[in-house]
C-alpha angles and dihedrals in degrees: 000000000000090000091052091052091047092050093050091047091050091049091048091050090049091050092049091048092051091046093052091044092052092047090052093045096045096084089052092048091048091051091051093048092048090053089066094050131088117250090256092052092046092061096036115137115241093035119250115229119183102337104082139101104280115219139176092205094109093055091049091050092048091050092049095046100044138034095239095180092057092054090045093050090050091052092049093050096043096044093042095043095048090048093050092048091047094051093047090055099036099051097063090037093053091043092055093047094046100043105020101036123174131201090267098047094102091046091050091050091049092047090051091050091047090061087069088064093060112104107247092222089062091070099031096098098052091043091048091052091045090052091051093050092047095043093241099122112122093006130125092227091056093052092046090056094046095047091045091053096047092049096039095091091056092046093050093045093050094046091045090055092049094046091050088063092059113093110248089216089074092057092044090053090051091051091050088054089056101261115162124225091260092050091046093056098038103039105024111025102033098052092048091051097044094119092052094044091048094052090046091052092049093048092048092049090052093048092047092045092052097042109122109161098065096035092054095046100041101042136059112171116321101059099023111140130202093285088064088045089059093044091054089073092065103080139161088257090065144280112291101202098187095048091042089052091050091051091047092050091051090049097049097038096084095049092044090053091047091050092047095053094041098042093109092052090045094051091043091052096045090051093042108136094005092114122037 
């Protein structure tokens, strides 16, 4: 009887999980399907699902109209650069908060997290003027710095959580053996926290890749990433749903592929230290 109840509960949990997963994935599936429709089919009422004349015309038009590879390369550099900068700053910061805490460590962490609640538009004007004065407007370096700063609280919080799960006795033993601070972080702490660091890197890349507000307001042409590439298909002449869907599919495809192949590492990192 208990086994039967457990089996039904497991089946119900599986059904709920699949239902939630499909609901989350449906907008992505709909975007991909729409990208293979004509403009007339894309705005058809009632909507057409699978039974339509599939076409690659939208992808051909998008390729002819825009330099997709330039936008893609900008996204790779900006997302990768902001992540690298964030990790270089966050690792020593999280180490100090986890292993050399002060009375104000918790307050600092909460203050850092509270900055994520600030509406981005509230600081757009001063940052825009600062970028103009420093010559960083429409540059990859400028976007790297901004995206690094807005994601830094999350990176520090995640690394801090992972580092707190590492026994301090291991680091104390390394110090007794004469390890310097640099050696302690590079050769002791970092290898032990690889799952957590890897998941933090992946999450930050996803956040930086999908960032639209700052990329649309601080770029024009030279440093525009794929978010600007998508926005270019919303014009005063109208909203071309099929072409917009094709551009969106081309923009999200690289990050979807990355997430698919790294899902095990991401789950492992996000659950790092959850079970002892």
